[in-house]
N, C-alpha and C positions, 0 to 999 in steps of 0.2 A: 392247111389248118382246118381242123374239123369244125363243122357248123355247130354253133352253140345254141341249144334249145332248152327251154325250161317249161315247167308246168306249174300252174298256180292252183292250190287247193284251199278252199275256204273251210276252216275248222274252228269253231268257237270264236268267230269273228276275228281270227288272226290269219294272216297270209303266210303260207309256207312255200318257199321256192326250192324246187328240187332240180338240180342240175344233172343232166344225163352224162356230162363229161367233166367230172371234178378235176381231172388232170389239166384240162384246158383252162379252167378257171384259175388254178394256181399259177400257171405260166403267165397269164395276163396280169395277175396281181404282182408277181415278181418284176415284170417289165415296167409297170407303173412306178414301183419303188425305185428302180434304177434310174428312170428319167427324173424323178423328183430329186434324187441325190445330185445328179449332174447339174440341174438347174440352180441349186443352192450354191454350188462352187465350194472350194476348199475353205476351211475355217482359218482366219488370219488372227494370230495371237500377237499382240504388241505389249512390250514391257514399258511401264511408266518410268519417267525420268526420276532418278533417286534424289536429285537436287530440286527442292521445292522452290516456287517463285517467291515465297515469303515464309518467314519464321517469326516467332514471337518477338525477337529483338533485331531481326535482319530482313532486308530486301535482298534479292539476288538478281543479277543480270548474267545471261549466258551468251557466249560468243556465237555469232551466226555461222561460223565455219568451224571445222574440226581442228582448231589450233589453240594453244594455250594463250592466255592473256598476260602480256608482260607489264603493261602499264595502263593507268586510267587517269582521267581528268574530268572535272565538271561538277554538276549539281544534279542530283537524282530527280529533282522536281522540275528541271529545265532541260539541260543538255548534258549528255555524257559521251565522252570519246574514249575508245579503247584502242590499244595497239596490240595486234597479234604478230608482232615483229616486222612483217613485211607489208601489212595492211593497216589502215586506220579506218575504223567504223564509227558512225555517229548515230545516236538515237535521241529523240525528244519525247518519247512516250513510254518510258520505263522498260525499254527493251522489247516492246511488242513488234517494232519494225526497226531494222538497221539499214543504214545507207553506207556503202563503201565510198569514202571521200578521198582516199589517197592510197597509192601502192608504189613500192619501189623495191629494188633488188637488195639494197643495203638495209640491214636490220634496224628497227626503231624500237628502243627499249622503253620509251614512254613519251608522254606529252607534258610540257610544263607551261606555266604562264609567267611572263616577265613583263611588268607594267601592263599595257593593254593588248599584248600580242601573245599568241600561242606558238610554241615551237615543238617540233619533234626532235628527239635526242637519239643519236646513233651510238653513244658510248655509255658503258656502265662500268664504273670503277669501284673497287673495294679498297678502303683505306683502313689502316690499323695503327694504333698508337697506345702503348702502355696497357694492352689487353682490351682496349675498346676497338670496335669495328663499326664501319658505316659504309653503306652503298650509296653512291651518288650518280646522277645522270650528267653526262658531259656531251659536248660537241653538237650544237644545234645544226640541223641541215635543211629544215623546211619551216616556213612560218605561215600563220593565218591571222587575218585581222577581221574575220567575219564569223567568229564563234566556231571555227573548224569546218565551215562549209567548203571552202576552197583553200588550196595550199600552193605555195610558191617556194622556189629554191632560196635558201638563205646564204648570202655571199658576204655579208658584213663580218667584222671581226671584233665583237664585243668580248672582252676577257671573261665576263661572267658566263657567257654562253659557249665558251670553248676552253679547251685545256682542262687540267686537273687542279683545283684550288688547294690551298693548304688545309690541313685537317681541321684547324680551329676556325677557318673562315666561315662567316655567316652567309657569304654570297655563293651559295651552292644549292643544288636541288637534290635533297636526300629522299630516298625511297625506303630505307630501312637502316636504322630506326628513323622515325620522324618526330618532330616536336609538336606537342599539344599545348593546351593552355598552361601558362606559367612555366614551371620547370618540368612538367609531365612529358614523358616520351612514350611512344609505342614502338614495339619491336616484334618482328616475327619470332615466335617461340620455336626453337629447335630442340626437340627431345631426342637425345641419343639413345639408341636401343641397347647399347652395351652396358647400361647402368646409370644411376643418378650422378656419378662422378665423371662420366666420360665426356670428353670435349672434342673427340674426333670419331670418325667412323660413320656408320649408317644412322640417319636420324629421320624423324618425321616432324611435320609442322602442323600441329593441331589447332593453332590459333595465334594470338598475340599475347605479349606480356608487357605490363607497364613498368615504368621506372620505380613505382611504389611496390612492385612485386605482385600486383594483381594479375592473375592469369585469366584470359578470356578465350575460351575454346569455341570453335565453330561447331555447328550441328553435325558436320561430316568432316572426314579427313581429306585434305587436299595438299598438293604441292604448291605452297604459297610463294609468290614472287616479289610483290611490292606493296607499299602502303601509300595512302593519300588522305588528306583531310580537306573537306570543302569549307566554305565560308561559315557554315553553321556548326563546324567542328564535328561533323559526322565522319566516321572512319570508313574508308574504302579499302578492302583487302582483295588483291588479285591473285589468281592462281589457276591451277589445272582443274579438270573435271574431278569429281569425287574418286577416291582411291578405294578399291574393293579388295585389297590384299595387304598383308603385312610385308613391309620392305625387307625385314630381316629374314623372312622365310625364303627369299629368292624367287618367289612367284609373285609377279606384279601385273596388275591390269587396272584399267579405268572402268568405272561402273557403267558409263553411258556412251562411250566413244572409244575410238581406236588410238587417236593421237592426243587425247587429253583435252578435248573441247573446253575452253576456258570459262571461268566463273568469277564474278565480282560479288563480294558481300558488302552491303552498305548498312551501317548501323542506323537504326531508326531514330536514335538520339545520341548526343555526345557521350562517349564512354569515359567518364572522368573517374 
């Protein structure tokens, strides 16, 4: 490499630096730029989650694993349990931290409370009668007496916790529709894409509809699974990650996950 020399001339109280090898200077400058780029490293671009932690009328909880949420139980201000089919997770701080409290190979469609005990249910039955449908949880297989912290195998045979009850029976655990205050009911709204009169085919689930005909849409589109009301009559809606394509188009994908990372919506007040 050529020796770099320069001369300093004083003219009108300004310094003028003259390089005898301009080519060498340009090489050095380029080398410094390259080193600077390497030190900074590649730019990392991250996409924000499209499902917000809170909306005007809703809180949300997001599953800690990339699985859809099948069922929910609890109180948003105290303890919430979710089932991702094969795992039960528990949070006491609004979903900031989750603890896996149970796992098994048999699917668990939800968690229910009977008297002072919690149960996981491994059956989901759809009943129909004279045009009415309802989905109920059946067959208890685990129980907890400490607010979902620990679980044990359930081996007793209480008829209410096993088998499929009669359609009109009140001793059942409905997840869709569910009974609200008085005669009010909430049901997952299925909107068929083949037209307003269609009752079969491809459909979307934009939210819930009440027995009075009130339609309550969620901020985003999800594949909704089940419903729950807590002691304050706040509505919990479980489902998949937000859906970023139209089901009728044949092109389908979730917005923030591959397998549909589950979401629970919790109403901030009773939806009467």
